[in-house]
C-alpha positions, 0 to 999 in steps of 0.5 A: 647702718650701711656704709656708703663710701668712695670705692676709689681704694676698692680692688675689682677683677681686671675686666676686658672690653667685652665684659665693661657693659656688664660692669657698668650695669652692676655699678648702676644697680649697686647705686640703685640698691644704696638709694632704695636702702636710704629710701627705706625700701629694704626688700627692694633694696635687697632684690636690686643688690641680688641683681647687681651680683649677678652682673659683677663681682662685689666687694666686701663692703657691697656684700655687707651692705646687701646683708643689712638690707636683707636683715631689714627685709626680714630674710635672716638666710640671705643676710647671713650668706652676704655677711659671711660673704663679706667677711670672706672678702676681707671685712674686718670692721668688727666694731661696726658689725657689733653695734650696726642696728641694721643687723640687730635681728641676727643676734639671737641666731647662733650664726651670729657668734660664728661670724664675730669669731670669724672676723676676729680670726681675720684680725688676728691673722692681719695683725700678727706681722704688724708694727703696731706702733708704726701703725698708730703713728700713720693713723694719727698722720692720717687724721692730721692729713684729713681734718682740714680737708674735711671742712674746706669744702664747706667754707668754700660753700659758705664763705667763698675762695679767698675769704679770710676763713678760707685762707686761715684754713689753707695756711694751717693745712699747708703747715700740717702738710709740710709736717706730715710730709717730713714724717712720712719721708723719715718713715720711708727711709726706715722702713720702705713703703709702709704697705698693708703687711707692715701696718694694715690696710687703713694706715697704709693709705697714709704715705700715698695721701700725704705724698699726693698732697705734697709738691710735684717734684715729691710726687714724681719721686715717690711714684715709682715706689708706690707703683712697685708696692702695688705690684707686690700687694703692699698698696693698691693699683687704684692708688697708684692711679690717682697719684699718676693722674695727679702727676700728669696733671701738675705737668700739664698733660692729660690724665690717664685714668680719670681720677682728678677733678679741677675747680672751674673758677668761673662756675665755682664747680668742679669738673673732670680734668682732661683725659687722654683716649677717652674711649678706653677710659673705663677699660683702663679704669677697670684695670687698675680696680676703679669703677666706671667714670660715670658712677665715679662722677656721680659720687661727687654729684656730677654728670660725666661728660666727655672732655674734648 
């Protein structure tokens, strides 16, 4: 099965304004390829990914999805090419690869074991300097941070904001956020920013997410530390952009990168919070590894309309 997810933590190459139009084409084609896959039009999906890769620079996930489509379309050669590209780009989810039925047709080929070996080598290299005990602690904090948020939107749709169910969950989430923040502050005080080299890619998101869900004063305190970590390759610039915009919104200022949505209490629908210098928004987004705003909004089922 393919993996479709928000690409807000994907790092892209920095693009000049003259290349942004090609990058827009890239994301449009990626979205079309995803849709064709969901409609089980695997050959058309695979061919669309091919076109996309000529218009922009794919990440590991996009290469992996293309490999799935080509495997299902019956072209093992292209499937292996893209699967290897995914690994070269940093794909390390070895269990998903082993269990993914989309790739079953590749298992009998000798190149399959070579791919698995290559992934395992990347994992071994990545984990060589990792503090595994700290990583486990951070992954548990991450789970605690996300578990209430996973159901909050569904309760909003079924019971409504302000309902007893909503308020009960919100109170539990706030308690969890407070506990998680205390743990993260203690970890930062002891280790510094818990970035990728120390705890691996997934666990390195935890500190950012917990701080993003904290109060404004805490967000402002740790924003410079996150920026420094991003500059050193320990965190992503896209994470920094998200927290930067959250701080700007908290201070009543326009956001810079267009990452923050707000709930319109009249329509009960989300909309983009105000953005500064919208003409150059996609240029700024590309510089920090974010996809074009049009594609970002589509992932939330929304259409981008410039905020005046």
